[in-house]
C-alpha positions in Angstrom: -0.8 6.0 -4.3 -1.2 6.3 -0.5 -4.5 5.0 0.8 -6.0 5.0 4.3 -8.2 2.0 5.1 -10.6 4.0 7.3 -12.1 7.0 5.7 -15.5 8.7 6.3 -18.1 7.4 3.8 -15.7 5.1 1.9 -14.1 1.7 2.5 -10.3 1.8 1.8 -10.3 -2.0 1.1 -12.9 -1.5 -1.7 -10.9 1.4 -3.1 -7.8 -0.8 -3.1 -9.7 -3.6 -4.9 -11.2 -1.2 -7.5 -7.9 0.5 -8.2 -6.0 -2.8 -8.7 -8.7 -4.2 -10.9 -8.9 -1.0 -13.1 -5.2 0.0 -12.9 -3.1 -3.0 -12.0 0.2 -1.2 -12.5 -0.6 1.4 -9.9 1.3 0.7 -6.6 -0.7 1.3 -3.5 0.7 1.9 0.0 -1.9 1.4 2.6 -1.6 3.3 5.9 -3.9 2.8 8.8 -4.1 3.6 12.5 -7.0 1.1 13.0 -6.0 -2.0 11.1 -5.5 -5.6 12.0 -3.4 -8.5 10.9 -6.4 -9.7 8.9 -6.6 -6.3 7.2 -2.9 -6.5 6.4 -3.2 -10.0 4.9 -6.2 -8.9 2.8 -4.5 -5.8 1.5 -1.4 -7.7 0.5 -3.5 -10.4 -1.2 -5.4 -7.6 -3.1 -2.1 -6.3 -4.4 -1.0 -3.5 -2.0 2.7 -2.7 -2.3 3.0 -2.1 1.4 0.9 -1.9 4.6 2.0 0.6 7.2 0.6 1.3 10.6 0.3 4.9 11.9 2.2 6.8 13.1 4.5 6.2 10.2 8.1 7.3 10.2 8.6 9.8 7.4 11.9 8.2 6.3 10.3 4.7 6.1 7.4 6.1 4.1 9.8 7.9 1.8 11.9 4.8 1.2 8.7 2.7 0.5 7.4 5.3 -1.8 10.6 5.3 -3.7 10.6 1.5 -4.1 6.9 1.6 -5.2 7.8 4.2 -7.8 10.7 2.0 -9.0 8.5 -1.0 -9.3 5.8 1.0 -11.2 8.5 2.0 -13.6 9.7 -1.5 -14.0 12.9 -0.9 -12.1 12.1 -3.3 -9.3 14.9 -5.8 -9.8 16.5 -4.7 -6.5 13.4 -3.8 -4.5 13.7 -5.6 -1.2 10.8 -7.1 0.7 10.2 -4.3 3.1 6.4 -4.4 2.9 5.6 -4.6 6.6 
Protein backbone atom coordinates (compact mmCIF):
# COMPACT_ATOMS: atom_id res chain seq x y z
CA UNK A 1 0.00 0.00 0.00
CA UNK A 2 1.22 3.49 -0.78
CA UNK A 3 0.26 6.08 1.80
CA UNK A 4 0.76 9.84 1.94
CA UNK A 5 1.32 11.34 5.39
CA UNK A 6 -0.50 14.59 4.73
CA UNK A 7 -4.04 14.15 3.46
CA UNK A 8 -7.08 16.40 3.85
CA UNK A 9 -9.16 15.34 6.83
CA UNK A 10 -7.06 12.31 7.75
CA UNK A 11 -3.70 11.74 9.42
CA UNK A 12 -1.47 9.37 7.47
CA UNK A 13 0.42 8.36 10.61
CA UNK A 14 -2.84 7.20 12.21
CA UNK A 15 -3.76 5.30 9.05
CA UNK A 16 -0.35 3.60 9.14
CA UNK A 17 -0.80 2.69 12.81
CA UNK A 18 -4.30 1.32 12.22
CA UNK A 19 -3.38 -0.72 9.12
CA UNK A 20 -0.35 -2.31 10.83
CA UNK A 21 -2.43 -3.16 13.91
CA UNK A 22 -5.31 -4.65 11.94
CA UNK A 23 -3.34 -6.12 9.01
CA UNK A 24 0.31 -6.57 10.07
CA UNK A 25 1.30 -8.38 6.88
CA UNK A 26 0.35 -5.44 4.68
CA UNK A 27 3.48 -3.58 3.59
CA UNK A 28 3.11 0.20 3.53
CA UNK A 29 5.25 2.62 1.56
CA UNK A 30 4.94 6.12 2.96
CA UNK A 31 5.40 9.04 0.57
CA UNK A 32 5.38 12.65 1.61
CA UNK A 33 6.42 16.05 0.42
CA UNK A 34 6.13 17.61 3.86
CA UNK A 35 7.73 15.11 6.23
CA UNK A 36 10.57 15.37 8.67
CA UNK A 37 13.27 13.11 10.05
CA UNK A 38 11.01 12.59 13.09
CA UNK A 39 8.17 11.51 10.80
CA UNK A 40 10.48 9.06 9.05
CA UNK A 41 11.61 7.54 12.35
CA UNK A 42 8.02 7.28 13.58
CA UNK A 43 6.81 5.65 10.37
CA UNK A 44 9.61 3.09 10.38
CA UNK A 45 8.96 2.28 14.07
CA UNK A 46 5.28 1.79 13.24
CA UNK A 47 6.23 -0.75 10.60
CA UNK A 48 6.39 1.13 7.31
CA UNK A 49 8.32 -0.76 4.66
CA UNK A 50 9.81 2.44 3.24
CA UNK A 51 9.65 6.19 3.64
CA UNK A 52 10.06 8.25 0.47
CA UNK A 53 10.16 11.99 -0.02
CA UNK A 54 8.41 13.55 -3.01
CA UNK A 55 9.16 13.93 -5.78
CA UNK A 56 9.82 10.22 -6.05
CA UNK A 57 11.73 8.69 -8.93
CA UNK A 58 9.34 6.24 -10.62
CA UNK A 59 12.09 3.62 -11.00
CA UNK A 60 12.94 3.81 -7.28
CA UNK A 61 9.26 3.54 -6.37
CA UNK A 62 8.83 0.58 -8.71
CA UNK A 63 11.80 -1.25 -7.15
CA UNK A 64 10.59 -0.59 -3.61
CA UNK A 65 7.07 -1.73 -4.50
CA UNK A 66 8.50 -4.94 -5.93
CA UNK A 67 10.52 -5.56 -2.76
CA UNK A 68 7.49 -4.86 -0.56
CA UNK A 69 5.46 -7.30 -2.62
CA UNK A 70 8.15 -9.96 -2.26
CA UNK A 71 8.27 -9.42 1.49
CA UNK A 72 4.49 -9.64 1.77
CA UNK A 73 4.61 -12.94 -0.10
CA UNK A 74 7.38 -14.26 2.16
CA UNK A 75 10.05 -13.98 -0.53
CA UNK A 76 12.09 -11.34 1.32
CA UNK A 77 15.27 -13.34 1.92
CA UNK A 78 17.13 -11.14 -0.58
CA UNK A 79 15.36 -7.83 0.05
CA UNK A 80 18.06 -5.24 0.65
CA UNK A 81 17.77 -2.44 3.13
CA UNK A 82 16.75 0.33 0.69
CA UNK A 83 14.11 1.85 2.90
CA UNK A 84 15.27 5.45 2.82
